[in-house]
Residue frames as qw, qx, qy, qz and C-alpha x, y, z in Angstrom:
[[0.004, 0.890, 0.456, 0.000, -0.02, 0.06, -0.02],
 [0.372, 0.025, -0.014, 0.928, 1.32, 3.54, -0.84],
 [0.057, 0.720, 0.379, -0.578, -0.21, 6.89, 0.08],
 [0.444, 0.606, 0.448, 0.484, -1.36, 8.87, -2.88],
 [0.326, -0.528, -0.098, 0.778, 0.25, 12.39, -2.77],
 [0.333, 0.838, 0.308, 0.302, -0.82, 15.61, -4.44],
 [0.487, -0.218, -0.040, 0.845, 1.68, 18.50, -4.72],
 [0.149, 0.927, 0.342, -0.033, 0.31, 22.08, -4.79],
 [0.582, -0.134, 0.172, 0.783, 2.67, 24.42, -6.50],
 [0.196, 0.905, 0.224, -0.303, 2.89, 28.05, -7.91],
 [0.073, 0.885, -0.360, -0.284, 6.24, 28.27, -9.54],
 [0.354, 0.628, -0.672, -0.169, 9.35, 26.48, -10.71],
 [0.955, -0.135, -0.100, -0.246, 8.86, 23.21, -8.74],
 [0.312, 0.540, -0.731, 0.275, 12.34, 22.64, -7.30],
 [0.413, -0.271, 0.704, -0.510, 10.81, 21.17, -4.22],
 [0.885, 0.247, 0.117, -0.377, 8.53, 18.95, -6.40],
 [0.668, 0.544, -0.508, 0.016, 11.66, 17.81, -8.21],
 [0.092, -0.505, 0.756, -0.405, 13.16, 16.90, -4.88],
 [0.720, -0.028, 0.507, -0.473, 10.21, 14.73, -4.15],
 [0.856, 0.450, -0.112, -0.228, 10.28, 13.05, -7.59],
 [0.390, 0.594, -0.676, 0.194, 14.10, 12.47, -7.18],
 [0.373, -0.351, 0.729, -0.454, 13.50, 10.99, -3.73],
 [0.881, 0.151, 0.230, -0.385, 11.10, 8.47, -5.32],
 [0.748, 0.538, -0.389, 0.008, 13.70, 7.44, -7.86],
 [0.247, 0.534, -0.723, 0.361, 16.33, 7.00, -5.12],
 [0.637, -0.275, -0.720, 0.009, 14.04, 4.98, -2.78],
 [0.109, 0.066, -0.528, 0.840, 13.90, 7.58, -0.14],
 [0.531, 0.095, 0.201, -0.818, 10.22, 8.15, -0.67],
 [0.200, 0.048, -0.936, -0.287, 8.70, 4.68, -0.92],
 [0.099, 0.361, 0.821, -0.431, 5.50, 4.82, 1.33],
 [0.334, 0.745, 0.293, -0.497, 3.94, 7.47, -0.83],
 [0.457, 0.205, 0.571, 0.650, 3.82, 8.34, -4.59],
 [0.145, 0.460, -0.029, -0.875, 3.23, 11.77, -6.17],
 [0.345, 0.354, 0.834, 0.246, 0.26, 11.13, -8.46],
 [0.141, 0.851, 0.451, 0.229, -1.11, 14.66, -8.97],
 [0.383, -0.175, -0.068, 0.905, 0.34, 18.15, -9.29],
 [0.093, 0.855, 0.497, 0.118, -2.00, 21.19, -9.10],
 [0.411, -0.011, 0.002, 0.912, -0.66, 24.73, -9.94],
 [0.063, 0.754, 0.396, -0.519, -2.11, 28.14, -9.33],
 [0.166, 0.731, -0.262, -0.608, -0.49, 29.22, -12.50],
 [0.885, 0.420, 0.179, -0.090, -0.62, 27.88, -16.00],
 [0.548, 0.740, -0.344, 0.183, 2.89, 28.90, -16.77],
 [0.603, -0.647, 0.458, -0.089, 4.46, 27.28, -13.69],
 [0.397, 0.509, -0.757, -0.098, 7.56, 25.16, -14.79],
 [0.421, -0.200, 0.797, -0.384, 6.44, 22.72, -12.05],
 [0.813, 0.345, 0.202, -0.422, 3.76, 21.51, -14.46],
 [0.660, 0.588, -0.451, -0.128, 6.42, 20.51, -17.00],
 [0.058, -0.447, 0.851, -0.269, 8.49, 18.76, -14.31],
 [0.648, 0.032, 0.609, -0.457, 5.40, 16.75, -13.36],
 [0.810, 0.472, 0.023, -0.346, 4.53, 15.83, -16.93],
 [0.394, 0.634, -0.665, 0.010, 8.12, 14.78, -17.63],
 [0.141, -0.270, 0.890, -0.340, 7.86, 12.37, -14.69],
 [0.330, -0.198, -0.849, -0.361, 4.55, 11.00, -16.00],
 [0.057, -0.350, -0.667, 0.655, 2.61, 12.69, -13.17],
 [0.073, 0.727, 0.612, 0.302, -0.87, 14.13, -13.88],
 [0.296, -0.246, -0.144, 0.912, -0.50, 17.90, -13.85],
 [0.041, 0.752, 0.593, 0.283, -3.36, 20.44, -13.86],
 [0.176, 0.044, -0.152, 0.972, -3.44, 24.31, -13.60],
 [0.115, -0.801, -0.587, -0.032, -6.32, 26.17, -12.02],
 [0.304, 0.412, -0.037, 0.858, -5.41, 29.90, -12.55],
 [0.308, -0.542, -0.619, 0.478, -6.24, 31.21, -9.09],
 [0.087, -0.291, -0.035, 0.952, -5.86, 34.93, -10.04],
 [0.285, -0.048, -0.485, -0.826, -8.49, 34.77, -12.83],
 [0.489, -0.349, -0.756, -0.261, -10.88, 32.20, -11.29],
 [0.445, -0.656, 0.154, -0.590, -10.71, 33.45, -7.71],
 [0.064, -0.397, 0.847, -0.348, -9.70, 31.71, -4.49],
 [0.677, 0.036, 0.506, -0.533, -13.10, 30.06, -3.84],
 [0.850, 0.416, -0.123, -0.299, -13.35, 28.52, -7.30],
 [0.387, 0.573, -0.714, 0.112, -9.70, 27.39, -7.15],
 [0.263, -0.262, 0.825, -0.425, -10.32, 25.60, -3.88],
 [0.775, 0.215, 0.291, -0.518, -13.61, 24.07, -5.09],
 [0.766, 0.516, -0.340, -0.178, -11.97, 22.65, -8.28],
 [0.265, 0.531, -0.771, 0.232, -8.98, 21.46, -6.49],
 [0.483, -0.187, 0.699, -0.493, -10.95, 19.68, -3.72],
 [0.859, 0.320, 0.088, -0.390, -13.08, 17.92, -6.42],
 [0.650, 0.566, -0.507, -0.001, -9.94, 16.74, -8.17],
 [0.100, -0.461, 0.796, -0.381, -8.29, 15.66, -4.90],
 [0.699, 0.000, 0.556, -0.450, -11.37, 13.51, -4.11],
 [0.846, 0.457, -0.128, -0.242, -11.48, 12.04, -7.72],
 [0.534, 0.578, -0.600, 0.144, -7.82, 11.09, -7.46],
 [0.862, -0.423, -0.279, 0.022, -8.22, 9.54, -3.90],
 [0.321, 0.636, -0.419, 0.564, -5.51, 11.76, -2.45],
 [0.746, -0.434, -0.450, 0.227, -4.16, 10.81, 1.00],
 [0.503, -0.545, -0.069, 0.667, -1.51, 13.54, 1.57],
 [0.324, 0.908, 0.148, 0.222, -1.21, 17.12, 0.26],
 [0.627, -0.323, 0.012, 0.709, 2.24, 18.78, 0.04],
 [0.179, 0.978, 0.089, -0.055, 2.50, 22.50, -0.42],
 [0.710, -0.193, 0.260, 0.625, 5.81, 23.04, -2.24],
 [0.172, -0.109, 0.235, 0.951, 6.31, 26.64, -3.29],
 [0.058, -0.644, -0.717, -0.262, 2.61, 27.21, -3.07],
 [0.218, 0.058, -0.189, 0.956, 2.19, 30.88, -2.71],
 [0.476, -0.443, -0.276, -0.708, -1.46, 31.05, -1.45],
 [0.216, -0.156, 0.755, -0.599, -2.97, 30.61, 2.02],
 [0.304, -0.264, -0.862, -0.309, -5.62, 27.86, 2.05],
 [0.485, -0.470, -0.037, -0.736, -8.97, 28.63, 3.65],
 [0.362, -0.298, 0.737, -0.487, -9.80, 27.06, 7.04],
 [0.849, 0.141, 0.259, -0.439, -12.61, 25.01, 5.40],
 [0.734, 0.497, -0.461, -0.044, -10.12, 23.49, 2.89],
 [0.106, 0.513, -0.761, 0.383, -7.62, 22.70, 5.70],
 [0.600, -0.167, 0.575, -0.530, -10.26, 21.02, 7.83],
 [0.894, 0.285, -0.088, -0.335, -11.17, 18.63, 4.93],
 [0.812, 0.317, -0.416, 0.258, -7.62, 17.29, 5.04],
 [0.509, -0.793, 0.239, -0.232, -6.80, 17.81, 8.77],
 [0.605, -0.524, 0.590, 0.110, -3.27, 16.59, 9.65],
 [0.788, 0.222, 0.515, 0.257, -2.82, 15.53, 6.06],
 [0.428, 0.867, 0.029, 0.253, -1.30, 18.77, 4.61],
 [0.674, -0.460, 0.020, 0.577, 2.37, 19.59, 4.95],
 [0.315, 0.941, -0.026, 0.123, 4.26, 22.73, 3.94],
 [0.732, -0.061, -0.078, 0.674, 7.96, 23.56, 3.64],
 [0.051, -0.991, -0.118, -0.026, 8.94, 27.02, 4.85],
 [0.717, 0.410, -0.220, 0.520, 12.38, 28.58, 4.16],
 [0.043, -0.643, 0.400, -0.652, 13.11, 29.64, 7.70],
 [0.316, -0.100, -0.858, 0.393, 13.26, 28.20, 11.22],
 [0.441, -0.601, -0.349, -0.568, 9.75, 28.73, 12.35],
 [0.104, 0.848, 0.483, -0.192, 8.70, 30.83, 14.43],
 [0.244, -0.540, 0.213, 0.777, 11.36, 33.08, 12.85],
 [0.133, 0.339, -0.474, -0.802, 10.41, 34.90, 9.64],
 [0.009, -0.272, -0.943, -0.191, 7.07, 33.16, 9.32],
 [0.183, 0.578, 0.585, -0.539, 3.39, 33.96, 8.98],
 [0.461, 0.791, 0.403, 0.010, 1.45, 36.12, 6.55],
 [0.214, 0.960, -0.166, -0.070, 3.65, 38.05, 4.07],
 [0.319, -0.627, 0.697, 0.134, 6.75, 35.79, 4.62],
 [0.896, 0.255, 0.363, 0.014, 7.29, 33.73, 1.54],
 [0.732, 0.599, 0.043, 0.321, 9.89, 33.16, -1.21],
 [0.519, 0.408, -0.198, 0.725, 12.76, 35.67, -1.43],
 [0.281, -0.780, -0.004, -0.559, 11.10, 37.91, 1.28],
 [0.867, -0.491, -0.052, 0.066, 12.05, 35.43, 4.02],
 [0.795, -0.022, -0.007, 0.606, 15.75, 35.63, 3.09],
 [0.174, 0.667, 0.037, 0.723, 15.72, 39.38, 2.51],
 [0.532, -0.759, -0.027, -0.375, 14.37, 39.79, 6.10],
 [0.902, -0.362, -0.041, 0.233, 16.83, 37.29, 7.57],
 [0.631, 0.268, -0.021, 0.728, 19.75, 39.19, 5.94],
 [0.076, -0.750, -0.094, -0.650, 18.29, 42.51, 7.02],
 [0.731, -0.647, -0.041, -0.213, 18.03, 41.24, 10.62],
 [0.196, 0.708, -0.651, 0.191, 21.64, 39.96, 10.53],
 [0.902, -0.289, 0.239, -0.215, 20.96, 36.42, 11.72],
 [0.078, -0.570, 0.803, 0.153, 23.92, 33.95, 11.70],
 [0.164, 0.036, 0.983, 0.079, 21.74, 30.91, 11.30],
 [0.605, 0.155, -0.040, -0.780, 18.65, 30.29, 9.25],
 [0.209, -0.082, 0.974, 0.036, 17.16, 27.17, 7.70],
 [0.503, -0.112, -0.527, -0.676, 13.88, 25.44, 6.72],
 [0.393, -0.020, 0.731, -0.557, 10.95, 23.92, 8.48],
 [0.375, -0.179, -0.762, -0.497, 8.39, 21.33, 7.37],
 [0.216, 0.049, 0.636, -0.740, 5.24, 21.60, 9.38],
 [0.088, 0.495, 0.861, 0.076, 1.60, 20.45, 9.34],
 [0.037, -0.277, -0.231, -0.932, -0.78, 23.01, 7.96],
 [0.037, -0.547, -0.760, 0.350, -3.56, 24.30, 10.20],
 [0.146, 0.860, 0.469, 0.141, -5.77, 27.41, 9.97],
 [0.217, -0.923, 0.080, 0.306, -2.94, 29.77, 10.91],
 [0.623, 0.733, -0.253, 0.102, -0.35, 30.73, 8.36],
 [0.499, 0.451, -0.633, 0.383, 2.84, 28.74, 9.14],
 [0.424, -0.522, 0.396, -0.626, 1.24, 27.95, 12.53],
 [0.944, -0.114, -0.217, -0.221, 0.84, 24.11, 12.46],
 [0.800, -0.498, 0.321, 0.095, 2.96, 21.65, 14.44],
 [0.199, 0.761, -0.584, -0.199, 6.59, 21.35, 13.30],
 [0.997, 0.062, 0.014, -0.047, 7.62, 18.05, 11.86],
 [0.824, -0.031, 0.074, 0.560, 11.28, 18.69, 10.89],
 [0.008, -0.988, 0.106, 0.112, 13.81, 21.53, 11.01],
 [0.833, 0.055, 0.073, 0.545, 17.28, 21.97, 9.67],
 [0.196, -0.887, 0.046, 0.416, 19.68, 24.88, 10.26],
 [0.715, 0.459, 0.155, 0.503, 21.81, 26.51, 7.57],
 [0.455, -0.517, -0.057, 0.723, 24.60, 28.99, 8.17],
 [0.328, 0.928, 0.179, 0.006, 24.36, 32.49, 6.80],
 [0.730, 0.018, 0.088, 0.678, 27.50, 33.72, 5.14],
 [0.201, -0.574, -0.091, 0.788, 28.88, 37.32, 5.24],
 [0.039, 0.280, -0.450, -0.847, 28.58, 37.92, 1.55],
 [0.221, 0.395, 0.888, 0.074, 25.17, 36.33, 1.09],
 [0.275, -0.032, -0.265, -0.924, 22.56, 37.85, -1.13],
 [0.700, 0.062, 0.393, -0.593, 18.87, 36.83, -0.76],
 [0.800, 0.394, -0.350, -0.288, 19.34, 34.75, -3.95],
 [0.431, 0.399, -0.785, 0.198, 22.48, 32.89, -2.70],
 [0.307, -0.170, 0.734, -0.581, 20.91, 32.26, 0.74],
 [0.777, 0.168, 0.122, -0.594, 17.75, 31.04, -0.86],
 [0.725, 0.410, -0.536, -0.136, 19.72, 28.56, -3.06],
 [0.233, 0.361, -0.834, 0.346, 21.65, 27.21, -0.11],
 [0.493, -0.072, 0.550, -0.671, 18.57, 26.81, 2.09],
 [0.838, 0.271, -0.117, -0.458, 16.88, 24.93, -0.67],
 [0.617, 0.435, -0.655, 0.022, 19.91, 22.63, -1.27],
 [0.194, 0.298, -0.786, 0.506, 20.86, 22.00, 2.29],
 [0.277, 0.046, 0.671, -0.687, 17.58, 22.01, 4.09],
 [0.629, 0.258, 0.080, -0.729, 14.38, 22.09, 1.99],
 [0.702, 0.350, -0.521, -0.336, 15.28, 19.35, -0.49],
 [0.251, 0.176, -0.901, 0.307, 16.52, 17.12, 2.40],
 [0.270, 0.048, 0.680, -0.680, 13.60, 17.64, 4.79],
 [0.612, 0.193, -0.036, -0.766, 10.68, 17.55, 2.45],
 [0.665, 0.148, -0.682, -0.267, 11.20, 13.98, 1.15],
 [0.207, 0.060, -0.848, 0.483, 11.93, 12.75, 4.75],
 [0.337, 0.142, 0.418, -0.831, 8.65, 14.34, 5.92],
 [0.674, 0.223, -0.316, -0.629, 6.69, 13.05, 2.99],
 [0.554, 0.125, -0.823, -0.011, 7.95, 9.49, 3.64],
 [0.053, -0.017, -0.763, 0.644, 7.17, 9.74, 7.39],
 [0.499, 0.187, 0.220, -0.817, 3.63, 11.11, 6.84],
 [0.651, 0.231, -0.538, -0.483, 3.01, 8.54, 4.07],
 [0.395, 0.076, -0.899, 0.174, 3.99, 5.69, 6.26],
 [0.189, 0.091, 0.601, -0.772, 1.79, 6.98, 9.11],
 [0.581, 0.237, -0.058, -0.777, -1.17, 7.23, 6.67],
 [0.583, 0.202, -0.747, -0.249, -0.57, 3.72, 5.29],
 [0.177, 0.037, -0.877, 0.445, -0.53, 2.30, 8.78],
 [0.376, 0.183, 0.396, -0.818, -3.76, 4.11, 9.67],
 [0.641, 0.267, -0.312, -0.649, -5.43, 2.82, 6.48],
 [0.490, 0.135, -0.860, -0.054, -4.33, -0.79, 7.09],
 [0.085, 0.049, 0.750, -0.654, -5.75, -0.62, 10.61],
 [0.518, 0.247, 0.086, -0.814, -9.05, 0.46, 9.13],
 [0.676, 0.266, -0.519, -0.451, -9.11, -2.55, 6.81],
 [0.145, 0.180, -0.940, 0.252, -8.26, -5.10, 9.49],
 [0.570, -0.415, -0.550, -0.447, -11.43, -7.16, 10.27],
 [0.339, -0.503, 0.450, -0.655, -12.60, -6.64, 13.84]]
């Protein structure tokens, strides 16, 4: 039994690629990425998914609106029998009603050591710009469960990354991705998938 994973994306899909690579390497074995949903039709993550033979769909959130995006996405998740949702470079905040439908089954990777540089408005390069502005010596990444508060769910994994004196937001972003995000996300996906499979097996055991 393997958990069916959907990855929600908005951009280039480097974290999605880390998950797909982890499947190839046998790091992610208890779950399988079977669906990628993008908020943008031009997201390169869709190309990465299709090249890997994964179903990839775009629901342009800006033009259709948040409510329609969530409605279409939820319908597709149900149709595909999704067990676990991974937010990987997904630049929108999901509504409380969406989160409740997949309670404790949505994980997100955030490019900082939560609670530092997290919450509404902290995403992408903005996180690294703020870290450099504040002069921190250590930053990193966090994988956490998604709840109704932005970046507020229970922490699953964290990894620290050293900030260098000559760092730019771009160089720091690249190092945090390579040293932390791409390492943590497949581990968390495997751990969550294993847990979901165990729960599903228990439900199928005759009483």
